[in-house]
N, C-alpha and C positions, 0 to 999 in steps of 0.2 A: 741419932736415929733419923732426926729430921733431914740431916745432910744426906744420909744414905738413901732416904726415900726420895730426896730431890735428885740424887744422882741416878737412882733407878728410874727408868722410863715410866713415869706416872701415866702418861697417855698410852698405857698398854692396851687400851681399848682399840687402838689402831691395829695392834698385833692380833687382838682377838677378832677384830673385824676381818683382818687378813686371814685369820684362821677359818673363820666361817666362809669366806670367799673360797678358800682352798678346799674347805670341806665339801662343797658342792661339786668341785672339780674332781676331787679324789673319789668321791662316791660313784662317779661315772665309770671308774675303772674296775669296779667289783660287781659281780653278779649278785642281785638281791637274794637274801636268805629266804627260804621257803617258810611261810607262816605255819603255825601249829594247826592241827585239825580243828575244825569248827566244834566248839564245845557246846553249841546249841543247835544240834541238827534239826532240820525241818521235818517234822513228822506229821502225818495226817491227823487232824483233830476233829474232823467232821466238817470243817469250814474251809472249802477250797480257796475262797478269797483271802482268807487270813494267811494261807501258805504263800500266796503270790505276793501279797503286799508287805509282809514282815521282812525287814532287811536282815542281812547276815553280817555279823560283826567281823568275820575274818575273810571269808571267801569272796565277798563282793567288792572288797576295796581295790582289787586290781582287775576287775572285770572290764572287758573292752565294750565300749558303746559307740554309737554313731557319731558322737562328738569327737572321737579320736581320729576320724577320717579327715585328712587334709590334702586336697588336690587343687592346685591353682589353675586358672583359666589358660595361661600359656602352655602349661603341660598338657592340658586336654586338647588344645588346638594343634600342638606340634607333635602329637603322638604318632610315631612312625608306623604303628600297627593299624592305623585307620586306613580304610579302603579309599580309592579315588572317588567313589560315588558319594562319600561323606564330605566332600569339599563344599557342598552346597549349604554348609552350616550358616554362612553369611550371604552367599551368592543368590539365595532364593529371592531376596529383595534388593540386593545391592548391585547385581550384575554379574555376568560370567567372568569378567576380567578382574574381579576383586583380589583373588588369591595370587594370580600369576604376575600382577604388576609389581615391578621393582620400586622400592621406595627411593625417591630422588633425594639426594642429600640437601639439607636445608641451607639456604643462602645466608641465613642469619646466625648459624652455629659454625664456629671456626673448626678447622681440622687440627686435632690435637696429636702431637707427636712427642717423641722423647726429648726433643730439643727444648720443649716448653718447661721441662722439669730440671734442666741443667742448673739454673740459678738456685733453685730450692736445694738441690743436692749439694751444691757448693756451700750453702749456708749451714746445712745440717751436719755436714761431715765433722766440723770442729766440735759441735755440741756432742756428737756421738762419741768422739774420742774422750772428751771429759767425762761423759757418763760411764764409759767402760772403765776408766781409771778409778772413778769413785767406787764402782762395784767391786773391784779387786781389793781396794783398801778397806772398805766397810761392807762386809757381807750382810745380807738381809737378816733382820732380827726375828723374822717370823718362820725361820727354819726349825724344824723339829727332828728330833731323832726318830729312829725307826721304831723304837719301843713306844714312844708317845703316840706315833701314828697308828701303831697296832692297837693301842688301848682305845684310841678314838674310833677306830673301825669297829672294834668289838662293841663299844657302847652304842654306836650308831646301829649296829646290827640288832642289838637288844631293843632299842627304841622302835625299830620297825615292826616288832612284834605287837606293840601297843596299837589298837585300832585308831584310825584317824579321827573318829568321832570325839575321842577324848581330847584331841589337839585343837579342836575348833575354838576360836575366840568367843563364840557365842554359846558355848556349852553350858547348859543349865538343866538340871533335873526337874525343875518346875514345868518345863515344857513336856507335854504329854507324849509327843512323838519321840523326843529324846529319851524319856523315861522308858517307853515301850521298847526302844531299840536297845537300851542297856540292860533292862530287866524284862524280858518277854514274859507275859502272863502264862504262856504255855508251860513254863517250868514250875508253876505254883498251883496247877489245877490237879486236885486229888480225886476228882470224880472219875467213875468208870473203872475202878480197880487198878489204877495206875499209880498209886501213891508211892510205891517203892522206887519206881523209875523216876518220878518227879523229884523225889528227895535226893536221889543220886545226882540228878541234873542240877539241882540247886546247890548241892555241895560242890560239884565240879565248877559251877559258875563262881562260887565264893572263892575257891582256890585260884581260879583264873584271874579274878579281880585282884586278889592279894598278890599274885605274881606280877601283874601290871604295876601295882603300887610299889613293889620292891624295886622293879626296874627303874621307875621314875625317881625314887629316892636315891638310888645308887647314882644315877646320872646327875641329880642335883648336887649330891655331895661331891661328885667328881668335878663338877663345874666350880663349886665353891673352893675346892682345893686349888684349882688352877688360878683363881683370882684372889687368893688369900693375901698375897703381897699388896695388891692394890687396895684391898679392904682395910688392912692395917695402916696403910699410908693415908687413906681418907680419914680414918679415926684420928690420926696424929695431926693432920692438917686442919681439922675442925676447930681446934683451939686458936690457931692463927687467924682463921677466917672470922671467928667471933670477935677477936681483937680488932680486925679490920672493920667489921660491921659497926662496932661500938664507936670507934673513932669517926667513921663516916657519918653515923647518926648524930654525933655531937657537931660535926662541921655543918651538916644540913640544918640542924636546929639553929646554929648561930647565923647561917645565911638567911634562913627564913625570918629570923628576928630583924636582921638588917633590912631585908626587903620590905617587911611590914612597916618598919620605921620610915623607910623612904616613901612607901606608899602613903602613909599617913601625913608625912610632912610635905612631900613634893607633888604627889599625883592625885591624892584624894580630892583636893580642892578643884584642881583643873578638870578632872573627870566629872566632878559634880557640876561644874559650870557647863561643860559640854552636854551632860545629861539634861540639865535644866534647859539649855538652849534647844536641844532636840525636842524636849517636852513642849516648850513654848511654841516651836514651829509646828508641831503636831496639833497643838490646840488651835493655832491660827488657821491651819488647814481645815480642821474640823469646823471651826467657826465660819470660815468662808464657804465650806461645803454646805453648812446649814443655811447660810444666806442664799447660796445658789439654789438650794432646794426650795426656799421660800419664794425666790424669784420665779423659778420654774412652775411652782404651784399657782402662781398668778397668771400663767400664760393664757389659759382659756378665757378668763374674764377680759384680759387685755385684748386678745384677738377679737372677741365679740365687740368690744368698745371700738376698735379700729374699723371693723366691718360696718358698724353703725354709721360711721363717717365716710364710708367708701374708700378707705385707705387700704387697698388690697396689697400694695407692695410692702407696706409696713407689716401687715398681718402675715404675709408669706415669708418675709425675712425673719420675723419672730418665730414662726413655726419651724423654719429651716434651722435657725440657731438653736432652738430648744431641742429639736431632733438630734442635732450634733452633740449637744451637751449630754443628752440622755444616753447616747451611744458611747461617749468617751468618758466624761467626768462623773456621771451618775449611773454608770452601768451596774446592774445587779441590785439596785435599791428596789425592794418589793413594793413600796408605796407608789412607785411610778411605773409599775409593770404594765398597766393598761393605758398609760398616757400616750405612748407612741402610736398605738392603733387609733386612739381618739384623735390625735393630731392629723393622722393620715386621712381619716374620714372628714375632718374639718377642712383639710386642704382640697379634697375632692369637691366639697361644698363650695369652697371659694372659687374653684374653677368654673362651676356652673353659674355662680353669682357674677363672675367677671364677664362671662359670655353674654348673660342676660343684660348686664349693665352696658356692655358695648353695643348690643342690639338697640337698647333704649337710647343710648347716645347717638348712634347712627340715625335712628328714626327722628329724634328731635333736631339733630343738626341739619338733615336734608329737608325736613318739612317746615323749616322756619319760613316766615313770610319773606318773599323774594324782594321786598322793598328794602330790607335791611342791608347793611354793608357786608361785603364778602370777607368777614373776619371769622377766625376759628372760634367755635362755640366752646367755652370752658376749656381753654387750652391745658390748664393744669390737670383737670380731670382726664382729658384724653391721654396726656403723657403718662399719668399714673396707670391708666388701664392698659396702655401698650406695654409698659414695663412689666406689669403683672402677667400679661399674656405671654410675653417673651420669656419671662422667668419660668412659667409653667409649660413652655414649649408648645403653646397653642398657636402654631404658625399659620393656621388657616382662618384667622379671624377676619382677614380682608375679604373673604368670601361673603361674610355677613354684610359688610358694607356694600359689596357689589349687588347683593339681592335687594337691599334697600334702595340703591340707585335705580334699579329697574322699576320698582314699585312707584318711586317718587316721580320718575319721568312720565309714567302713565298718568299720574294724578295731576301733573302740571298741565298737560294738554287738556285733560278733562275739565280742570278748573278754569282754564282760559276760555274754553268753549262755553261753559256755563255762564261766565261773567259777560261774555260778548252777546250771547243769546238773550240774556236778561235785559240788555240795553236796547234791543231791537223790538219795537212794538209790533211790527208786521208778523212776527213769528208767534204763534199761539202754542205755548208749551203744553197746554192741556190737551190739545188735539194731537200734536206731534210730540211723542214721548221720547223717542230715541234721539240721542245727541247727534248721531251721524245724519239723521234726517233733518234735524234742526239746522245743522251746519250747511246742508245742501240748499236750504232755503235762502241763504245769503247771496247777495249780488257780489260782484268782484271787489268793489271797494271795501265792503264790509269784511269779506273773507280775507282780503289782502291785509287789512288792519289786524285781523285775528292772527294771521300768519306772522306778521312782524312782532306782535306781542309774544307769541310762542317762542320765536327765535331769541328775542331779548331775554325772556325768562330762562331759556336754556343756556344762554351765555352767562348769566348770573349763577345759574345752577352749576355749570362747569367750573367757574372761578371758585365757587365755594368748595367744590369737591377737591380742586387742585390745592387749595390752601390747607384743607384737612389732611390730604394725603402727603403733602410736603412735610407737615409736622410728624406724621407717622414715619415717613421714610427717613427724615432727619434723625429720629430717635434710633431707628435700626442702624443707620450708618455710624452714629456715635457709639453704639454698642460694639459694632464691628471694629471701629477704631480703638476702642478700649481693649478689646481682645488682642489686637495686634500689638498695642503698647505693652500689655501685660506679658505677652510672650517675649518681647525684647527684654523686659525687666527680669523675667525668669532666667533667660540666657545669661544675663549679666550676673545675677545672684548665684547661679550655679558655678560660675567661674570664681566668684569671691568665696563661696562656701568651701571650695576645695582647699584654698589656703587657710581658711579659718579652722577647718576640721583638723588639720595637722597640729595647730597650736592647742586646740582642746584636747586632742589625744595625748599630747605631751603633759599637760596639766593633770589629766586623769591618771596617767601612769605615775606621776610623782606622788599624787595623793594616795594611790593604792600602795605604792612602795613605802610610804610613811605609816601605813596602817590606819588611816582615817577613813571614816565614812564620807562619801561624796556629798550626801545631803547635809552633813554637819559642817562641811567646809564652806558653805555659802550662807550668807546672812539672808534675812527675809527680803531685803531690798534687792538682792542679786537673784532671787528666785524668779521664774517666769511669772507673768501676771496671773492672778487668780482667775478661776473659771467664771466667777461672777463679773470680774472686770471685762473678760473677753465677751461675755454675753451683752454687756452694755455697749462695748466698743463696736460690736457688729451692727448695731443700730445707729451708729454715728458715722460721719464721713471719714474717709481715710486720712484726711488732712487734720482732723481735730485731735485735741490732746486726750490721752487716756483718762477715763473717769476714775474716781476713787471707788474703793470697794463698798463704802457706806452708801453711795448713791444707788447701788443696784438693789439693795434691800427694799427700796420703795417701788411698788408696782407702777406708780404714776410716772416714773421717769421714762418708762418705755413709751407711754402715750405722748409725753412731751417731745420725745425724740422723733416720733413718727410725724407729729404735727409740724414740728420744725422742718422735717424733711419735705413735707408738702409745700411749705412756703418757700423753701429753697429751690425746689424744682419748678416753681411757677415761673421763674425768670427764663427757664429753658436755655440757660447758658451752659457751656460745656462743663463748668464746675458743678452746676446743679445737676446735670445729667450724671456726672461721675459720682455724685452723692447718692444717686439712686441705683447705680449699677453695682450689684453685689458680686462677690467673687464666685458665687455658686451659679451664676448665669452661664452655664456651660453650653454655649451654642457655637457650632463650628463656623468658620469663615464661609464655607460653601453654603450652609443653610442661611446665614444672614444675607449673603450676596443674592441667593435665589429669592429670598423674601423681598429684598429691595427691588429686584427686577419685577416681581409679581405685583408690587404696589404701583410701580410705574406702568405696568401693563393694565392695571385697574383703571388708571386715568385714561389710557387709550380706549379701553372698553366702554368707559363712561361717555366718551365722545361718540363711539360707534352706536351706543344705545340712543343717544339724543338724535343722531342721524336716522337711525332705524325708525324711531317713533315719528320723526318728521316725514319720513317716506310713507309710513302708514297713513298719516294725516293727509298727505297729498293724494294718495291712492283712493282714500275714502271720498275725497272731493271730486276725483277724476272719474268716478264710476259712471256718471251720466254724460261723459264727454265734455265736461265743463272746461277743462284746461285746453282741449283741442279747439274750442270755440273762441278762445281769446284772440283779440287782434294783436298785431305786432307790438303796439305800444304797451298793452297790458302784459303780454308775455315777456317783453324786454324788462319791464319793471319787476315781474316775478323772478326772472332769471338773475337780474342784478341783486335782488334781495337774497336769493339763495346763495349766490356766489359770495356775497358779503358774509353771510352766516358761516359758510364753509371755510373761508379764510380766517375768520375770527376763531373758530374752533381749532383750526390748525395752529394758529398762533398760541392758543392757550395750552393745547395738549402736545404740540410738537410733532404731530404725525397726521398724515392725511387719512380721512375716512372716505371710503369710496361709495357707500350705499346711497347717500343723498346726491352725490355727484353723478352716480349712475342713473338715479331716477330723473335728475335734471336732464341728463343726456338723452334718456328715453323720451321724455316729454319734448325736448328740443327737436329730436328726430321727427316726432309726430307733427310738431309745429312747422318744421321745415317742409315736410310733405304737404301739409295743408297750405302753407304759404306759397309753395311752388305751384301746386295745382290751381290755386286761385288766380295767380298771375298768368299762368300758362293759358288757363281758360279765358281770362280777360284778353290776352294777346290774340288768342284764336278768334274771339268775337270781333275784336278790332280789325283783324286782317280780313275776316269774312265780309265785313261791312265797308272795307276801304275801297274807294273808287279811284285811287291812285292819281289824285290831282294835288297840285301844290297847295299846301295849307299855310295859313297865316301863323306866325310864331308869336305867341303871347309873351309879354315882358317877363313873366315869371319863369318861363322856360329859358329865356335868354340869360336871366340871372342865374338860373341853375347851371347853365353851361359855363358862364363866367366863373362861378365858384369852383367848378372842376378845373378850369384853367389856372386858378390860384393854388392848386394842389390840395384842395379840401374836397374830398368825395363824400358829401353828405347832403341830405335834403335840407334846403333852407327853411328857417323857421317862418311860420306864418306871421305876416305883418298886417297891421291894421290898415285898411284901405285909406288912402289919402283922397281928398276931393278930386284932384287932377290925376286921372289914370293915364298911363302911357299906352299909346296905341300899338296894336300888333304890327309886326314888320313882315315883309315878304320872305326874307331869308333869315336863316340862323347863322350868326357870325361866330365862327370857332377859330381862334388863333388867326384872325384876319381874313379867313376864307369864308365865302358865302356858300351855304348849303341850302338848296331848295329841298324841302322834306315834306312828307305826308304827315298827317296827324298821328298815325300809328307809331311812327318812329319817335316822335316827341314823347309819347307815353312810354315807349320802350326804354328810352333813356332814363325816364323817371323810375321805371321798374328796376332797371339795372342799379341805380343809386340806392333803391330800397334794399336790394340784395347786399350791397356793400355796407350800408349802414347797419343792417341786421348782423353782419359779421362783426362789426365794431362793438355792437351791444352784447352779442353772445359769442365770445371767441371760441367756445367749444364746438360750434357748428360750422366752422370755417370750411372744412373739407366737404361737408355735405352741401353747403351753399355753393361752393365752387362747382361741384358736379351738377347741381341743379341749374346754376346760371349758364353753364356750358350747354346743357340740354335746351335751355330757353333760347339761347343764341342760335343753336343749330335748328331749332324749330322755326324761328323767324326766317332763317335763310332758306330752308327747304320749302316752307309754306309760301313765301313771297315768290320763290322760283316757280312753284306750281301755279300761282295766281297770275303772274305776269308772263313769264316766258312760256309757261304751259297753257296760257290763255284760260286758266281756271276762273278768272274773274268774270268771264263772259257768262258763265252759268250761275256763279255765286252771287255776283252783284248785279248782273244784267247789263254789263257794258256791251256796246255794239261791236267794238273792235279794240285791239290793243295797239295804241298809237306809239309812234316814236317818242312822243313826249312821256307816255307812261313808262316806256323802257328807260329813257334817260333819267326820269325821276326815281325809278327803282334803283338804278345804278348809283345815283348820288346818295340815296338813303343807305345803301350798303357801304359806301365809302365813309359815311359818317360813323357807322358802327365800327368799321375797321380802324378808324382814327382813335376810338376810345378803348379798343381792346388792349393795347400796351399799358394804358393808364390803369385799367382794371387788373391787369396782370401784376403790376407793381403793388397795387393795393393788397391783393391776396398774398403775394409773396412775402410781404412784411409781416403777415399774420400766420404764416405756416411755419412748422418746424422744418429744420434742414432735411430730415428724412422724408418729408412730404413734398419736396420741391418737384418730384417727378410728376405730380398731378398738374403742374403748369403746362405740360405738353398739350393739354386740351385746348389752350388758347392758340397754340401754334397750328393745331389742326383746324380750328375754327377760322383763323386768319387765312389759311390756304383755301378753305372752302369758299370764303367770301370773295377772295381774289379770283377764284375760278368762276364764281357766279358773275362777277363784274365783267370778266373777259367774255363770258358767254353772251352777256347783254350787248357788249360792243360788237361782237361777231354777228349778233342778230340784226343790229342796225346796218351793218355793212351788207348783210345778206339781203335785207329789204331793198337797198339801192341796187344791189347786184342783179336781183330779179327784174328790177325796173329797167336797168340798162340792157339786159338781155332782150326784154320785150320790145323796147323802143328801137335799139340799134339793129335788131334783126330786120326791120322794115326800112332801114336807111338806104337812100339812093343818092348818088352823087349827081345832082342836077340843080338847076336854078329853081326857085329863087334862093338867095343866100341872105341870112341864115335859114337853114332848112327847118321844116316843122319839127323834125325829130330833135334837133339840137335845142329848139325853143322849149319843147316839153321837158327835155333833160334839165335845162337851166332852171325852169320853173320848179321842178321837183327838188332840185338841189337847194333852191332858195327856201322852199317849205321845210326841208330838213334842217337847214341852218336856223330858221326862225323857231323851230320846235325845240331845239337842244341848246341854243346859244345861251339862253338865260339860266339853263339848268346845270350845264357842265362848265367847268373852268375852261379858259381859253386854250390852254395847252392840250387838254383832252379833246376839245373841239377840233383843233388843228390836226392832231393825230388821227382822229376819226375821219376827217375829210381827206387826209392823205391816203388812208386805206380805201376810201370810196373812190378817189381819183385813180388809184392803181387798178381797181376793178373796172372803172370806166375805160381806161386805156387798153385793158386786156380785151374787152368786148369790141371796142372800136377797131383795134388791130385785126381781130379775127374777121370783122365785117369787111374791112378794106381788102383783106387778102382774098375774101370770096369775090369781091367786085373787081379784082385785079387792078386796083388803083395803087400806083407806086409813086414814090417821091422823085418824079422825073421832071417836075416843073411844067407839066402839061396842063391842059384846061381842067381836067378832073382833079389833078393835084391842087390847082388853085382854088377850086370850089371847096375841097376838103380843108385846106388851110384857112379859108375864110370862116367855115363853120367852127373849126378849132379855136380860131382867134376869138370868135363870138363866145364860145364856152369858157375860154380862159378869162376873158374880160368880165363876164358875169360872175364867175366863181371868185375872182380876186376882188371883186367889188363888194363881196359880203363882208360883214363886220368881223374883224379879227383874223381874216384870211388874206390880207393884203400882201403879206410877206411869204405866202405859201409857195414853195417851189414845186410846180406842177410837172416839169420835164416832159413836155408833150412830144418830143422827138422819138419817144419809145413806141409810138403808134406805127411807125414805118418798119418794114422788114429791112434788116441790115443786108446790104449787098455782100455777096460772098466772092 
């Protein structure tokens, strides 16, 4: 039987499945049988709602509802019955061309044709042939005869009579709605005289339910009969299944015993070791966590201890480290839930303390006695403060130092004035209260000593500022260098970590594959450092060895590390600075570079502040015109002192400050104006009182001229008079030439040298002095021309007449000035900038004006003799005696002219002048002879004229220096044509 059952297809469930699949398809071919009339007609019972709500068991099961309607969107849109006006279903908002546009084929979808299926058809043809062959040999086992199909259809038709409510999987009479649907209460209501009808309805309902039960039982029996063979096969196979289960159970028991033995002998010990190792590691972690919590608990007392010693960097590092530990390793611990906010408030307090401490340091550093050396005050304290401020990104701390510089600069001047006034007995401080008024009571030497004291104090003050700012700037640059080096290290570490990550990934993959926990695969020594170790290591230098976990439990260790940090940073070496630079000092290179530039600018502004205060000090003293009243020596001393101070500040700060230089230039301009006006006035008075007579030349003026000849344009120093004084000379010897001069010219030469020496003493006024000196020389030229050539001296001085001697003396004085103009030009040219050389043209114009003036004087001398010749020769008659009276008078006047100018003018100029006079004489004589009709014919009249001319020639050549003069007297005769 077992064999028969095995041969029979036990999995007939497949055939039954096939049957049920077929059953749905076959049912579609037959029209459903009409259901019986409703055995529970709905009749009015007085409640209209009950009639509408109560369901029907028979008629409602095939009733059409709205849920049976199925119309898809394409069918609605493509309905040919729609009118054209209904095309605006989409075009209302999408545009009029939405419907009519043709869809362009996609470029990304290929065009499929029958050729694409050729390969598939070739592959499936062979399989189809094999399938058809198998169908012919083995017909399908799920075919039924027509009788069985007829029985099935009949049973299906009977089942359709049963209401669907009984077929629901959740059918339960406990449900009130289900119970009311199966057994309506309307059939059991006996009120209202309707008992007989209700009884009939109840009986009909009972029969209907019995009918449904019979149909279901018949179908169940039919189904059982269809599967009887499989049922008996299952009963037969159960015994074999029980044998298989018993053997399997014994094998499983034996395997479990072996596995248990293996577990006890080989695995239990090893797993216990791993479990104990894991437990030990967890205990160590818990112990380290507790130690870390104990260390964190001591943070606030330690911070307060550090703040009491002004160790702000250590306190900030400790706060930052504690905050990091709270956020990473101790996150979620309730006992520390308020510690983070407390540390934030403490950090804000430290910010205020550092700013106040830096203000105190700046005040104490700048207000130290100026007699001390220019060393940095408490350099370690300054470095610590700067690091703390940089760590907290308080980058405007240098402004505090700048404000203190301004206040201290004011106090320096005030203290210097007070000290100086206290030493002067003439100033009564009780009567004169204001310092400015007390300062104005000083004379120049006292005030000048006060100014030198202020300048010296400012130099010390600037050196002290520079030393302090250099320390601050060096710290900032070291932080900048540290950031750059850390970036380079990060770039290198990123490259190395890429290779290391691949190795770690391989190890982790191996451990995971072996089924081990990663945390169990490492021993305690291979684990990362404990959090407590990291806390202590953050307070140590990067180069130091990692501390043990036991040292962290002591709160004193943090204080020791901070104090050691202070001692290490005191050396201010790069190593000590690196010791204080933490990894959390996240300042960009741009910020650090800008801060370094601001610190350098602060040094420049300190120099400007000192200059500004000095300018105010000068202006306070100059209110009553004190500086304008200084003589040249005093002003030169003041100018040199100010120039020295300006150069010293430029050397210290490395930049020029223009305020004090501008004030000096302004005062220099006023000094130049006063200097020039005084000398011009003096020259004007000298010229107005000049009688234009030759003056004796004192020895000091000769020495002055000699010093100029040696190339040194300066006033000679005053010498102590010797018992034997040198006598004045008649002439001024300049480069071997004699110059007869008036007293005004001697003083003018001295004035010119004063201008040149003033330029040497005050180089900034070179251009102004050149302009003023040019004006002075022009004034002398024009004024002397007015007095001599213009005969202004007749009214100014009271001269009776302007003689030829006056004219010759004036010409010689002008020649002396012209001689020194090139020397003066070279002197100024050496002190001018190349772009200022154009100003030297003033000397060229002055030289031309002087030459023109000299030529006018020479022409004036010739004109005097010319008028004399015209007067005398107009009365000349050719008659005896010889020489005539006319020629005697002419020779006498020529001798007087020679006597007047010979000692004043050089011999060459005298000869040139008499040649011009002789030419004028010949012209007048020729004109007179022509009027007298005297010709060169050798007659008596000709002989008389030749005798007079010979007398004139002999007298003229007999004058000193005119022996070789070529008179060429033949030009007096008319040339024969």
